[in-house]
C-alpha positions in Angstrom: -3.5 -42.9 2.4 0.1 -42.1 3.5 0.5 -39.4 0.7 -1.8 -37.1 2.7 0.2 -37.5 5.9 3.2 -35.3 4.8 0.7 -32.6 3.7 -1.0 -32.7 7.1 2.3 -32.3 8.9 3.3 -29.4 6.6 0.0 -27.7 7.3 0.5 -28.1 11.1 4.0 -26.8 10.8 3.0 -23.8 8.7 0.2 -23.0 11.2 2.7 -23.1 14.1 5.1 -20.8 12.3 2.3 -18.3 11.5 1.2 -18.3 15.2 4.7 -17.6 16.3 5.1 -14.8 13.8 1.8 -13.2 14.8 2.8 -13.4 18.5 6.1 -11.7 17.7 4.5 -9.0 15.5 1.4 -8.3 17.6 1.8 -8.5 21.4 -1.1 -9.9 23.4 -3.8 -7.3 24.3 -2.7 -5.1 27.2 1.0 -5.8 26.7 3.1 -2.9 25.4 5.6 -2.9 22.6 9.1 -2.4 24.0 10.4 1.2 23.7 13.5 0.2 21.6 11.2 -1.4 19.0 8.9 1.7 19.0 11.9 4.0 18.5 13.3 1.9 15.7 9.9 1.9 13.9 9.6 5.7 14.4 13.1 6.3 13.2 12.5 4.2 10.0 9.2 6.1 9.4 11.0 9.5 9.8 13.8 8.4 7.5 11.3 7.3 4.9 9.4 10.6 5.2 12.6 12.6 4.9 13.6 10.6 1.8 10.2 11.2 0.3 10.3 14.9 0.9 13.9 15.1 -0.5 12.9 13.3 -3.6 9.8 15.4 -4.0 11.9 18.6 -3.9 14.7 17.4 -6.2 12.9 15.0 -8.5 11.6 16.7 -11.7 8.3 15.3 -12.8 8.9 13.8 -16.2 6.1 12.7 -18.6 7.6 9.2 -18.7 7.7 8.8 -14.9 10.4 6.7 -13.3 12.7 4.6 -15.5 11.5 1.4 -13.8 7.8 2.1 -14.5 5.6 -0.9 -15.1 4.1 0.5 -18.3 7.4 0.4 -20.1 7.9 -3.3 -19.2 4.3 -4.6 -19.2 2.8 -2.7 -22.1 -0.4 -2.0 -20.1 -1.3 0.3 -17.3 -1.4 -1.4 -13.9 -3.6 0.0 -11.1 -0.5 1.7 -9.6 0.7 3.3 -12.8 1.0 7.0 -12.2 0.8 6.6 -8.4 4.3 8.0 -7.8 3.7 11.0 -9.9 0.3 11.5 -8.3 1.9 11.5 -4.8 4.5 13.9 -6.0 1.8 16.3 -7.4 -0.2 15.9 -4.2 2.8 16.9 -2.1 3.2 20.0 -4.3 -0.5 20.9 -3.8 -1.6 20.1 -7.4 -4.7 18.1 -6.8 -6.0 18.0 -10.4 -2.6 16.8 -11.8 -2.5 14.1 -9.1 -6.1 13.1 -10.0 -5.2 13.0 -13.7 -2.3 10.5 -13.1 -4.0 8.0 -10.8 -7.6 8.4 -9.6 -7.6 5.2 -7.5 -4.5 6.4 -5.5 -6.1 9.8 -4.8 -9.3 8.2 -3.6 -7.5 5.7 -1.4 -5.3 8.3 0.2 -7.6 9.1 3.1 -7.6 5.4 4.1 -3.8 5.3 3.9 -3.6 8.4 6.1 -6.0 6.9 8.6 -3.8 3.8 8.7 -0.7 6.0 9.3 -2.5 7.8 12.2 -3.4 4.4 13.8 0.3 3.4 13.4 1.5 6.7 15.0 -1.0 6.2 17.9 0.3 2.7 18.4 3.9 4.0 18.5 3.0 6.8 20.9 1.1 4.6 23.4 3.1 1.4 22.9 0.0 -0.8 22.6 -0.4 -3.0 19.6 -2.3 -1.9 16.5 -6.0 -1.7 16.6 -7.5 -4.8 15.1 -10.1 -3.8 12.6 -12.6 -6.3 11.2 -13.0 -6.0 7.4 -15.8 -8.0 5.9 -14.6 -10.5 3.3 -17.4 -9.2 1.0 -15.8 -5.7 1.3 -12.4 -7.1 0.4 -13.8 -8.9 -2.6 -15.5 -5.7 -3.7 -12.3 -3.7 -3.4 -10.5 -6.4 -5.4 -13.2 -6.2 -8.1 -12.9 -2.4 -8.1 -9.2 -2.6 -8.7 -9.5 -5.2 -11.4 -12.3 -3.1 -13.1 -10.2 0.0 -12.8 -7.2 -1.8 -14.5 -9.4 -3.2 -17.3 -11.1 0.2 -18.0 -7.9 2.2 -18.1 -6.4 -0.2 -20.7 -9.4 -0.2 -23.1 -8.3 2.0 -26.1 -11.5 4.1 -26.2 -11.4 7.9 -26.2 -14.0 8.2 -23.5 -11.7 6.3 -21.1 -8.6 8.3 -21.8 -9.0 10.2 -18.5 -8.3 6.9 -16.6 -4.9 6.6 -18.1 -1.9 8.6 -16.9 -0.5 11.0 -19.4 2.5 9.3 -21.1 
């Protein structure tokens, strides 16, 4: 009976920590994020965007991708394989080349841009991020889609060659 007691206290402790972290990250409704924090986040976003544009302009697109690519270490194509090159091609305006490297990333890009716009709106107004409800069924479907995409792009069948990034 006493063996469950420490697990209970650990659960209560972890819940209290999670509540404190969520209070720190997301202010209560109607309360603004301090200006210093907004400027820091905006500065980091601009720094990241500048680095991305610098790398896009100076980084030659090689067939093997980055030296730390997952395919070289894992011997299979993960769902993100080709995503960096796809982003690079998108920034250069080459939609087909981006599609050829990672279809899932190209399809998810509008959602990523929408999330970026919500973040920018939050930074401009100072209010916390909009809380969106996403159904657990939708999350499971997205996870199943990612797993299916990963499995299909690793089946050595000529009809599925288009799902794999060019190596």
